[in-house]
C-alpha positions as CSV (number, residue, x, y, z in Angstrom):
1,M,49.3,4.9,38.7
2,E,48.4,5.6,34.7
3,N,48.1,2.4,33.7
4,I,45.1,2.3,36.4
5,A,43.5,5.3,36.2
6,V,43.1,5.3,32.2
7,Q,41.8,1.2,32.8
8,L,39.7,1.7,35.2
9,P,37.2,3.8,32.9
10,V,37.8,1.7,29.5
11,T,36.6,-1.3,31.6
12,E,33.5,0.7,33.4
13,I,32.1,1.1,29.8
14,S,32.8,-2.1,28.5
15,A,32.1,-3.6,30.4
16,P,27.9,-3.5,29.1
17,K,28.6,-3.0,25.6
18,R,29.0,-6.9,26.6
19,A,26.5,-7.3,28.7
20,G,24.3,-5.1,25.6
21,K,25.9,-7.8,23.0
22,R,24.5,-10.7,24.7
23,A,21.2,-9.5,25.5
24,W,21.5,-9.0,21.4
25,R,22.9,-12.5,20.7
26,R,19.9,-13.9,22.9
27,A,17.0,-11.9,21.3
28,E,18.6,-12.9,17.3
29,R,18.1,-16.5,19.2
30,L,15.0,-16.2,19.8
31,P,12.8,-14.2,17.1
32,G,9.1,-15.1,18.3
33,E,8.9,-15.2,21.8
34,P,7.6,-11.9,22.5
35,R,5.2,-13.5,19.9
36,R,4.7,-16.1,21.9
37,I,4.1,-14.6,25.5
38,A,1.6,-12.7,23.8
39,Y,-0.2,-15.8,22.6
40,V,0.6,-17.0,26.2
41,Y,-1.4,-14.2,27.8
42,L,-4.3,-13.9,24.9
43,A,-4.8,-17.6,25.3
44,I,-7.2,-17.6,29.3
45,P,-9.8,-14.8,28.1
46,F,-10.0,-16.8,24.5
47,L,-10.6,-20.5,26.4
48,I,-13.0,-18.4,29.3
49,Y,-14.3,-16.5,26.5
50,A,-15.1,-20.0,23.8
51,A,-16.4,-22.1,26.7
52,F,-19.0,-18.8,28.1
53,T,-19.9,-18.2,24.2
54,I,-18.8,-19.7,21.0
55,V,-19.5,-23.4,22.7
56,P,-23.2,-22.2,23.9
57,L,-23.4,-21.0,20.3
58,V,-22.8,-23.9,19.1
59,Q,-24.9,-26.2,21.3
60,S,-27.4,-23.7,21.1
61,F,-27.7,-24.1,17.3
62,D,-27.3,-28.0,17.1
63,I,-30.0,-28.3,19.9
64,S,-32.3,-26.0,17.4
65,F,-32.7,-28.8,14.9
66,Y,-33.8,-30.8,17.5
67,N,-37.9,-31.3,19.2
68,W,-36.8,-31.2,22.7
69,D,-37.9,-30.4,26.1
70,G,-34.7,-29.8,27.9
71,I,-34.9,-33.4,30.3
72,T,-36.1,-35.9,27.6
73,P,-33.6,-37.3,24.7
74,G,-35.2,-34.9,21.7
75,T,-35.8,-36.2,18.3
76,W,-34.6,-34.3,15.4
77,V,-37.1,-32.2,12.9
78,G,-34.7,-30.5,11.1
79,L,-36.1,-27.3,10.1
80,A,-39.6,-27.4,11.5
81,N,-38.5,-25.0,14.8
82,Y,-37.0,-22.6,11.6
83,K,-39.5,-22.5,9.9
84,S,-42.2,-21.5,12.6
85,F,-40.4,-18.2,12.2
86,F,-42.5,-17.9,9.3
87,A,-45.8,-20.3,10.3
88,D,-46.5,-19.1,14.1
89,P,-48.0,-15.6,14.7
90,V,-47.1,-15.1,17.7
91,I,-43.5,-15.5,17.1
92,R,-43.7,-13.1,13.6
93,G,-45.8,-10.3,15.6
94,S,-42.5,-10.4,18.7
95,Y,-40.3,-9.0,15.9
96,L,-42.7,-6.2,15.0
97,H,-43.1,-5.1,18.0
98,T,-39.4,-5.2,17.7
99,L,-40.2,-2.4,14.5
100,V,-41.5,-0.7,17.3
101,L,-39.3,-0.1,19.7
102,I,-36.8,0.4,17.6
103,V,-38.4,3.6,16.7
104,F,-38.4,4.3,20.7
105,Y,-35.1,2.5,21.6
106,S,-32.8,4.1,19.1
107,F,-34.7,6.6,16.8
108,I,-36.2,9.5,19.0
109,P,-32.9,9.1,22.1
110,T,-30.4,9.4,19.1
111,A,-32.0,12.7,18.0
112,I,-33.0,13.9,21.8
113,G,-29.1,13.2,22.3
114,L,-27.5,15.1,18.8
115,L,-30.2,18.2,20.2
116,L,-29.3,17.8,24.4
117,A,-25.5,17.6,22.3
118,A,-25.7,20.6,20.8
119,L,-27.6,23.2,23.5
120,L,-25.3,21.7,26.2
121,S,-22.0,22.2,24.1
122,R,-22.9,26.0,23.4
123,M,-23.7,26.7,26.7
124,R,-21.6,28.6,29.0
125,I,-23.8,27.6,32.9
126,H,-22.8,26.9,36.4
127,G,-23.2,23.3,37.3
128,L,-23.5,22.5,34.0
129,T,-21.3,19.3,34.6
130,V,-24.1,18.3,38.0
131,F,-26.7,18.9,35.1
132,R,-25.1,16.2,32.8
133,T,-24.8,13.4,35.4
134,L,-28.4,14.0,36.1
135,L,-29.0,13.5,32.5
136,F,-27.1,10.4,32.0
137,L,-28.6,8.9,35.6
138,P,-31.2,6.2,33.5
139,A,-28.0,4.5,31.5
140,I,-26.0,4.0,34.7
141,L,-28.9,2.5,36.4
142,T,-30.0,-1.3,36.9
143,D,-33.1,-1.9,34.4
144,V,-34.7,-3.9,36.1
145,V,-34.7,-1.1,39.4
146,L,-35.7,1.5,37.1
147,A,-38.8,-1.2,35.1
148,V,-40.2,-1.5,38.6
149,T,-39.9,2.2,38.9
150,W,-41.3,2.5,36.1
151,T,-44.6,0.1,36.7
152,W,-45.7,2.1,39.4
153,I,-45.3,5.3,37.5
154,Y,-48.0,4.2,35.0
155,D,-49.9,1.9,37.5
156,P,-53.7,3.2,37.1
157,H,-53.2,4.8,40.2
158,G,-49.9,5.8,39.6
159,P,-48.4,8.9,39.4
160,L,-49.4,9.3,35.6
161,N,-52.5,9.3,36.2
162,T,-52.7,11.5,38.4
163,F,-50.7,14.1,37.5
164,L,-53.5,13.8,34.8
165,G,-56.2,14.7,36.2
166,S,-54.7,16.9,38.8
167,I,-54.7,19.5,35.4
168,G,-58.0,18.7,33.7
169,L,-56.5,15.8,31.1
170,G,-58.5,13.5,33.0
171,F,-59.6,11.9,30.1
172,L,-56.5,10.2,29.5
173,R,-56.1,8.1,32.1
174,R,-55.8,4.2,31.9
175,P,-54.0,1.4,33.2
176,W,-51.1,2.4,30.5
177,L,-49.6,-1.7,30.7
178,G,-53.0,-3.7,30.5
179,D,-54.1,-1.8,27.8
180,F,-54.1,-3.5,24.0
181,H,-52.7,0.2,22.3
182,F,-50.8,1.5,25.1
183,A,-48.6,-0.5,26.4
184,L,-46.1,-1.3,23.4
185,P,-45.6,2.0,23.3
186,A,-45.6,2.4,27.7
187,V,-43.0,0.0,26.8
188,G,-40.7,1.9,24.5
189,V,-41.3,5.4,25.9
190,F,-38.9,4.0,28.9
191,G,-36.7,2.8,26.6
192,A,-36.5,5.8,25.3
193,W,-36.0,7.8,28.8
194,E,-33.9,5.4,29.4
195,E,-31.0,5.5,26.1
196,Y,-30.8,9.6,25.7
197,G,-28.6,10.0,28.2
198,F,-26.1,7.4,26.8
199,C,-26.8,9.1,23.3
200,M,-25.7,12.7,25.0
201,I,-23.2,12.0,26.7
202,V,-21.1,9.8,23.1
203,F,-21.9,13.3,21.2
204,I,-21.4,15.7,23.7
205,A,-17.0,13.9,23.4
206,G,-17.9,13.7,20.1
207,V,-18.5,17.6,19.7
208,M,-15.3,18.1,22.2
209,K,-13.2,16.9,18.8
210,I,-14.3,19.4,16.4
211,P,-11.4,21.5,16.3
212,T,-13.3,25.0,17.1
213,S,-12.1,26.8,14.4
214,L,-14.4,25.2,11.9
215,Y,-17.2,27.1,14.4
216,E,-15.2,30.3,13.9
217,A,-15.5,30.0,10.3
218,A,-18.6,28.8,10.0
219,R,-19.8,31.9,11.9
220,V,-17.3,34.4,9.6
221,D,-19.4,32.7,6.7
222,G,-22.7,34.2,8.8
223,A,-23.8,30.7,9.6
224,N,-26.4,30.9,12.8
225,A,-26.7,27.3,15.3
226,W,-28.7,26.3,12.6
227,H,-26.3,25.7,10.2
228,E,-23.7,25.4,12.7
229,F,-25.5,22.5,13.2
230,F,-26.4,20.8,9.8
231,A,-23.1,22.0,8.3
232,V,-20.6,21.5,11.4
233,T,-21.3,19.7,14.1
234,L,-23.5,16.5,12.4
235,P,-20.4,15.4,9.6
236,G,-18.5,16.1,12.9
237,L,-20.4,13.2,14.9
238,R,-20.4,10.5,12.1
239,Y,-18.3,8.4,13.8
240,E,-19.8,8.7,17.6
241,L,-23.9,8.3,15.7
242,T,-22.5,5.2,14.0
243,V,-21.5,3.9,16.6
244,V,-24.7,5.1,19.2
245,V,-27.8,3.9,16.3
246,V,-25.7,0.1,16.5
247,L,-25.9,-0.5,20.2
248,T,-29.4,0.9,20.9
249,M,-30.2,-1.0,18.0
250,I,-28.9,-4.1,19.5
251,D,-30.9,-2.7,22.4
252,A,-34.0,-2.8,21.1
253,L,-33.6,-6.1,19.7
254,S,-32.5,-7.6,22.1
255,T,-35.6,-6.0,24.8
256,F,-35.8,-9.0,27.7
257,D,-35.5,-7.0,31.2
258,E,-38.3,-4.4,30.7
259,V,-41.0,-6.4,29.2
260,Y,-40.1,-9.6,31.7
261,V,-40.8,-7.0,34.9
262,M,-43.2,-5.0,33.5
263,T,-46.2,-6.7,31.4
264,G,-44.5,-9.9,30.6
265,G,-45.5,-10.0,27.4
266,G,-48.7,-9.1,27.6
267,P,-51.2,-7.7,28.3
268,G,-51.9,-11.3,25.7
269,T,-49.3,-10.8,23.1
270,A,-49.2,-7.4,23.1
271,T,-45.5,-6.9,24.1
272,T,-43.7,-9.7,23.1
273,V,-40.7,-9.5,22.3
274,P,-38.2,-12.5,20.5
275,A,-35.6,-12.6,23.4
276,F,-38.5,-12.7,25.9
277,E,-40.4,-15.2,23.2
278,V,-37.2,-17.2,23.9
279,Y,-37.4,-17.3,27.5
280,N,-41.4,-18.3,26.7
281,Q,-40.1,-21.3,25.5
282,A,-37.7,-23.2,26.8
283,F,-39.2,-22.4,30.2
284,L,-43.1,-21.8,29.9
285,Q,-43.0,-24.3,27.2
286,G,-41.0,-26.5,27.4
287,Q,-39.8,-25.9,23.6
288,V,-36.2,-26.2,24.0
289,G,-35.6,-26.4,20.0
290,S,-38.0,-23.9,19.2
291,A,-35.6,-21.7,21.3
292,A,-32.8,-22.2,20.8
293,A,-33.5,-21.8,17.1
294,I,-35.2,-18.6,17.8
295,G,-32.3,-17.8,19.9
296,I,-30.3,-18.1,16.5
297,T,-32.4,-16.7,14.4
298,L,-31.8,-12.6,16.8
299,M,-28.4,-13.3,17.0
300,L,-28.1,-13.6,12.4
301,V,-30.6,-10.4,12.5
302,V,-28.6,-8.8,15.3
303,F,-25.6,-9.0,12.9
304,A,-27.4,-8.4,10.1
305,V,-28.6,-5.6,11.3
306,S,-25.3,-4.3,12.5
307,Y,-23.1,-4.9,9.6
308,G,-25.8,-2.7,7.0
309,I,-25.8,0.5,9.4
310,T,-22.1,0.1,10.0
311,K,-22.0,0.5,6.2
312,I,-24.4,3.1,5.6
313,L,-23.4,5.2,7.9
314,E,-19.6,4.4,7.6
315,P,-17.7,7.5,6.2
316,R,-17.1,6.9,2.2
317,G,-13.4,6.5,1.7
318,E,-11.6,6.8,4.9
């Protein structure tokens, strides 16, 4: 009986040890197995990405060297489609219009977002979460739905002109989206309203991670709210500022839905932008090669702008 009592614990303990040793030896025999499994999991997403992004990109680059209407065989024209980037006044104008939209889509929303984030982070009122949600609402609604709504607002007999007339500013009433001088800024105002909520939420999230001890130290030194913002808040939001500026710049450069719904590029070519010009060249004028060249050029511009902004706003030495 004593022998049995002594041997049982030895058997119970040694079995797991032997199983662990076998697993260890099996892992030693297959050192690359986890990496191979990781490659298998990554293969399917990469194939989908390649099929819908890389392959069309390569095809577009090839098509950009041809004069092709999308149906009949194309004719090799070399860099002729890219030369239109400098020679065609409509294409040049579309990029100049984008510079205007960058002010509305990026600079103004970023400034408004910083201001709202600074104010809302200091306010302690009931219902603040609901208020933040309402401000963020434009960023999550569909662009087309919002564009249709703003088209109605800008209508000559719409709410904006009616409001201006009711407060004695009837001389400011005009067909906003049909005016050669005001159509592009009108689209830009819509873009600023659409983007500021996104900027605000990102900045509020960034403010919440700034240590409160920094604000307390600033107050001890006699800093007011204005000094706190420039000495503590703004430096603490450098990463968020980079993200916001890059993404809003990309939105400005790739604007299409708003222009297509609100103005169709008009009046004339007053609101034509590169993304809309790609659609115009490919589907309305049948110049698929030229559209591909504009698309490739736009991609390079977006990449250059994103890289440049990241390098400028990126903190040094980190």
